N, C-alpha and C positions, 0 to 999 in steps of 0.2 A: 390933664391927660384925657385922651378920648377912649371910647370903649371899643374901638376897632382893633384889628389884629396888627401884626408887625407892619411897618411902613404904611400905616393908615388903611390897611385893607379891612374889608368887612368879613368878620368870621362867620356870620349867619348864612351867607350866600355860598352855595356849592359851585365850584368852578365847572365850566363846561368845556370839554376838550374840543379842539378844532376838528372840523370834518376831515381835513386832509393834513398830512405832514406828521402824523403819529403812527409810527410803524417800528417793528423791532430792528435794532441795530444789527449789522452783519458781524457778530462776534466770531463766527466761525470762518469768516473771510471767503464766503461762498461766491461772491461776485467781485472779488478784488481785481481780477484781470480786466473785467469790463470797466470798472471804476478807474483803474490806472490808465487804460487806453483813452477814456474820456478826458481825464485831467491832463494827460500829455498832449492831447489834441487842443484843448483849451489854451494851454501854455504856448504851444507853437502857433496858434491862431491869434494870439494877442488878446485872449480871453473873450473873443467874439464867438458866441455859442452857435450861431447859424451854421458854421462850417462843420460843427461836431454833432449835429442833431442825430445822425445815424448811430453814433456811439451812445448818445444819451438814451435813445430808444432801446438799443441793445442792453444797456445797463438796467433800465426799468423792466424789460422783459425778463432779464435774469432774476431780478428781485421778485417778480411775480411767480416765476417757475419754482423758485426756492421757498415760497410762502413767507417772504420778508416784507411783503406789502399785498394788499388786497388785489385780486385779479380784476382788471378793468380794461375796457376797450381802449385801444391806443388812441382813437379819435377823441376820446374824452380827455386825454392828456396832451392834446395838441398835435397829434401825429395823424392828421387826416390824409386823404388820398392826395390832395394837392401838395402838402408838405412832404409825403413819401416820394412823389415824383421829383420834387426838388432835391430831396436827399439822394436819390439814385443818380441824378445828374452831377451832384457834388462828389459822389463816390467816383464816378467816371473821371471827373476833373482831377481828383487826388491821384488816381491810378496813372493818369497821363503824366502828371507832374513827377511822380516817383520814377517813371521810366526814363 
């Protein structure tokens, strides 16, 4: 038998949480509408996220507004000016398709 923890882990070393990815769950469903819009878009786009970036951004902004994640500049999350311009053109394309 080894002196390690369950599954061979070392009990003497403290785990370090990841820098990103740890945030409160939305138990109160404050951003459910944004989440559902994004997931529906993914489903209709064949799970290709490029066409749903505007909804992803909207969802992250909702989470930041409701203090479900740390407020952060959107450019740090991959939504720079170049991607925003692309997103606006994608929205226009979607609106044209819907009409």
